[in-house]
N, C-alpha and C positions, 0 to 999 in steps of 0.2 A: 504493500500500500504506500509506503514512504517513497519508493522508487517511482510509482505512478504519479504521486503528488509532485515530485520534483520534475518529472517530465512535463506535466501540465503547466507548472510555473515557468519553466524555461521556454516552452514553446510560445507561451504568451509574450515573453520578452522578444522572441524572434519575430513574431507577427508585428509587434510594435516597432522594434528598432533595427531588425535585420541582423543583429549580432549582439553578443553579450559575453561577459567573462564567465567561463565555465568552471565550476568547482565540483570535483568528484569526491571530496572528503571534507570533514570539518576544518575550519580555519582557526589557527591559534591567534589570540588577540595581539601577539607581538610579531606575527609573521607579516612584516611589511611588504615583502615581495608579493605575497598572495593578495593581501588587502588592497594593494595599489597597482594591480596588474591591469592591462588594457583588455579590450574585448578579444575574445577568440573568434575564429572564423565561423561563418554560418555553417559550413560543412561540419566542423568539429562539434559545434553545439547540437545541431540537428541529429547527427549520427549518435551522439551521446543520449539524446532524448529517445531516439528509436531503440537504443539498447535498453534503456530503463523500461520502456513500454513492453519490449519483448520479455524482459525479466518478469514484469507483472503478469503478462499473459501466460507465461510458463509456470508460475508458482502460485498465483492466486487461486483460491478454491472456486469451483463453479457455483455452488450454493443455490438456494431456491429463493432467497430474499430479492425483492425488486426495489427495496429502499436502501440497501447496503451495496457497496461497490464489490461486485463479484468479478470473476474472470471474464464474463461476458461484457460487463461494463468496461473493463480494461481493453478488451478487443474493440469495443465501440469507440473508445477514445483513440486507440491506435489507428483505426480506420479513418476517423475524422482528420487526424494530424497528417497521416500519410497522403490522403487525397489532397489536403491543402498544400502540402509541400510539393507534391508531384506536379500539380497544376500550376503552382506559383513558379516553379523552376521552368516549366514548359513555356509559359506565356510571357515571362518578364525578361526582356532583352538586357536590362541593366545587370542581370546576373547570368548572362549567356554562357559563362564558363561552367555553370552548373547544369545547363540544359541537358547534357548527355546523361545525367544521373536521374532525371525526372521519372523515367519508367520504373526504376527500382522502387520508388516510393508508391507509384500506382500499383505495382505488383504486390506490395505489402498491404495496400488497402484491399485488394482483391482477396488476399490470403485471410486477413482478419475478418472480412465480411463472410467469406465462405465458411470459416470456422463457426460463426454464429448461425448462418443459414442451415448448415448441415447438422446442427445440434438437435433440431426438432423441438426446441424449448419455446420458440416464439412463432407467432403467426399474425397475419393481418386480420383483425377481428371485425365481425358484424357485416351487415349489408345496408346500403343506402346512405343517404345524407345524415340520418340520425346516428349511424354508427361512427361516422367521422366526427360529428358534434360531441359525442359521448367521450371521446378521448380528451377533451378540454373542459368539460363541464361536469365531470363525474366526481362525487365526494369520496369514492372508493375505487381506486384503480388496482387494488392488490390482486384481483383475480383476472385482470386483463392481460392476455398473453402477448400483447404488442409491447408492453412495457419491459424494457431492459433495466431502466433505472428511472424512478420517479420520486417526487417529493410529496410526502404524506402530510396532509393538513387535517386537523382534528379539533373540533370545538371543545371537547372535554379536556384535551391537553393544552388548550389555548394556543394552538398552532394555526394561524390564520394568514390569509393573503389579501391582496388588494386588487384582484382581477376585475372587480366590478367597474373600476375606473377606465377600462379600455373603451367604453362607449361614450363618445362626445366629451372626453376630458382633455380639452386643449389641443386635440389633434384629430385629423381624419385621415383617410387612406387616399392613395393616388389613383387617378384614372388609368395610369400605366399598369398598376396591378390589376385593376378590374378588366382591362383589355387583354390581359394575359390569359384569362380563362377561355378555354375552347368552347365552341358551341356544342350542343348535346349530340350532334352527329360526328363529333371528333375533328371538325375543321376549325381553322382560326377564324376570328371575326373579320368582317370586311370593312372597308371605309365607311359604308352606310351604317354599319353597326356602331361605329365610333361616334356617330352623331345621334344616337338614341338618347332619349331623355330617361330620367330616373325610373319611371314606371314601366318602361319597356326594356331596359338594358339587361334585366335578369331573365327574360324569357328565353327558353331553350338554350340554357348555358350549363356548363359543368356544375353539378349540385354543390360542389365545395365553395362556389362563389357566394351563394346565399347563406352558407354556414360561416362565412368569413366577413362579408360586407353586409351591413344592415340593409335589408330589402324593404320595398314599399309595404306598409301595413304591419311591420314587425312590432310585436307587443312585448315589452320587457316584463314578463310575468314575475320574475324574481324581485322586481321593485314594486310588487303588488299593484301593477297597473293593468287596466282593462282597455286602455286606449292606445292606438298606434303611437310609437315614439316619434317625436318631431325631429327632423334632421336639422343640423346646424350648418347653414350655408356659409357662415363666416369662416369655417375651417375647410370648406370644400364640398361638404354634403355627403361624403361617403364614410359612414361610421363603422367602427369595428365591433363585431359581435363574437368572433372567435375568442374563446376563453371567458366570455361573459357568463357568470352563473345564471341558470335559467329558472330556478325555483327559489321560493322564499326560505327553504331549508338550507340552501347553499349560499344564497345571496345575503350577506349580513351588513353591507354598507362599507364605509371607509375602513379598510384594513381588517374586515371581519368575515371574509369569505372563506369557505372550507372546501373548495374544490381541489382535488389533487392535481399536480402539475407534472407533465412528462419532462424528463431530462434527456434520456436516450430512448427512442422508440424504434421498433423494428422497421418502420417505413423509411427512416433515415438510412438504416443499414442497407436496405434494398437499393435505394437511390445512389448511395456511395458505390455499391458493387457495379451498378449499371454504368455510372459515369466513368469509373476507373477503367472498366473494360472497353468502353467506347473510346476513351482517350488513348488506350493502348492499341486500338484497332482490332480487338479480338471479340467484340460483342457479336452475339448471334441472336436470331429470333427467339430461340429457347431462353436465352438470358433475359430478353425483354419480358417473356411470358412469366418468368419466375421472379421478376423484380417490379418494374414499372407497371406491368399489366395487372398485377395483383392489387395495386393501389387504384387503378382505373376501374377494375372489376368491382371493388367495394362500393363505389359510388355509381356503378352501372354506366360507365363511360366506355366508348369504343376502344379497342386495343390499339396500342402503338405498333407499327410495323417497321421493318428495316428500310422500306422504301418510302417512308413518309416524305411528302414534298417539303422543300425548304420554305418556311414562312418568311417572306421579305421583311416583316416587322422584326422578327427575331434576328435575322441576318444583320439588320441595321443596328440592333442593340449590341451584338457581339461580333464585330467585323474581323477579329483576330482568329476566329475558328476557321479551320480549313481541313482538307483531307477527304478521304473516301467516305468517312462517317460523319461528315460535317452536319448533314441533315439530322442525324440521330442525336448528336451531341447538343445541338440547339434545342431539340424537343425535350431532352432530358433536363436541360437547364430550365425550361418552362415548367416541367413537372415538379422539379425541386422547388421552384418558387411558389407554386400554388399549393403544394402539399405541405410544405414546412413553413409557410408564411407565419411571421410573428413568433417563431420558435428560436430566434436569435442567430440566424445563419446568413441573412442577406448581405450585410456589410462585408463579412469575411469572404463571401462568394464573389462579390464585385472586386474585392482586392485581389484574390488569387487568380481570377480570370482576366486581370488587367482591364477591367471595365470601369475604372474610376471616373472616366469622363461622363458616365451617366449621372453622376452626382451634380453635374452642372445644369442639368435640365430642371426648369422650374416645375414643381409638382402641380398637376392640374386636378380639378374636381369635376363635379357634374357638368353636363353639357346643357345649354339652353339655346334654342334656335332663334330667340328674339325676346323682346319685352312682352309683358302680359301676365295672365293668370296661369298658375300651374298646380296640378294635383301632385302632392309628394307622399301620399299615404296609400295610393292604389285603389281608392274607392270611387274614383271618377269625379270627385268634388274638389274644386280648387281650394288650396290652402294658402298660397302665397301670391303676391302681386309684385312683379318686377316693373319698376317705373324708371323713367330717365333720371339721371343724377341731378339735373337742375330742377326737377319737380319737387314739390313739397309733400311730405308724408302727411296725410290728413290727421286731424285730431281724432282721438279714440272714438268719440261719438259719431264721427263722420266716416269711419272706415267701412268698406263694403263688408257685408255679412253673407256667408255662404248658406247653402240649404240646410246645413246642420246647426245654424244659428251661431256659428263661430266667426269672429272677426278675421279677415284675411291679414296675413303678416306682410307688410310692405318693405321692400328693399329698393334703395336708390342704386341704380346699376350704371357702371361706367368702366373705363379702362383703369389699369392699376395706377396710373398717374393722376387720376381724377380725385381730388381731395374731397369732393362732395359725395362720392360713391360709398356705399356700404357693402356692396358685393362687386367684385372686379371680374369682368369677363374678358377673355382673350382678345376679342374684337370690339370691346366696348359695350355694344348692345346685343351681342350674341357670342357664342363660343363656350369653352370650358372655363370654370371658375379658376382664378389665380389667387394665391394667398401670399406670394412673395415676388418681388420684382426681379431680383438677380441673385442667383445661387453662387456667383463667383466663378473663378477659374480653377479647375483641378490640374495642378501642375504635375506632369509625369516626368520622371518616376518619383519625384520628391514626396508627393503626398501619399504614396503607398507605405511610407515609413513615418515615424515620429522622431523628433529630435531628442537626443539624450538631455534630460532636464539640466539646466544650468547649475542647480544646487548640487547635483550628483557630480558634475565635472569640477565644481569648486572643491568638493570633498576628495575627489580623486582626479588630479590633473592628467593622469595617464589615460583616462578614458578618451576615446576619439581616435581619429577625427570623425566628425559627423558625416553621415552618409548622404549621397545623392542630393546635394543642394542645400542641406541644412547647416552648412558651415557658417 
């Protein structure tokens, strides 16, 4: 266990800084040579990390607990790190001298995931959208065979979480994420689909979309509500419901929820296996059937095939992907995004795929084709009124009332530079909602790393030099 913890700690340093001083033994307080050494090479540190992970996989017990770290959890961590390092070395030109070693890490990711998959201890559970939802809203995951490691929350033990704040708490989701979900026939959305309004965009889509993004008419029963939840246009209009407790027994309010939370689940292992094999160029249809297609089958989506057409939208997102299996690699990246969304992987994925430039794109929200009244709850009755930014919002008594007897909510609409607007649309009076004007420039390769903090370099002047433009 100690070797596993050391490996996780050190690889976190590698992801942040690209290198670090490696210590394989305790340091004496008077050992100035060790205390003031410089960083070791990425190769040395990562090879040492992999050795620690292998030691943990070789000697940790398999065990039956899913809340304690077992050999299977160690294998899961090895798979994560090996996939990250393998793809990072493959796609990052600034460390091109390590590109020739990328495959050895991808092969290790395949080995670790094969060990888990062949154990017979884990499976993709349930059928339909409700089975996917249950992974993130269940107060007791102890019997769920998809869990390799999870965090157990319990009211009696006063172990609680704050997952209820995922919905409309100072953020919303991006239209880019929403557009990633396939249509129910297994094909990507079209340009016409990208201009669908809120009440139409969920129709005939991958069921995981409506288990992740708040859909029209969603009722937050855990909050003892009987009315559809109102969306927050200020944040973009696409609220998060994945991880939201759905019953009053699990929804306790601020810091009081008792839903169990996955840490490593079998779906991630299958996706690592498929991605590593695709990057190695050895993926087969049978591999897809035993990995990605198990996830699609759960939510009754069509299977992925080896001859899946290249989606131009994915190709534009990830221009560095090439080779005979380019089409499959792109689709596996889509599958990873929609299956594992909000489970803590997206930023690391963009970094290892050398896709940091995507962080420059301003996030967009709901699409509106123009000014006027709109239904946002799916009942066919208008709830909001988009008016020009230079118009006055009527006094409360003068606001229009809909057939339910409710006052319409008025928004002054304009461009993001319009100081009078309360909702910003891409084209002023139509388009997707914008919430920020400029995301800045992602400098490559600099921003794939962080600078060693100044106070650390003050303590140890031998640290450095800084990497890739942080000098």
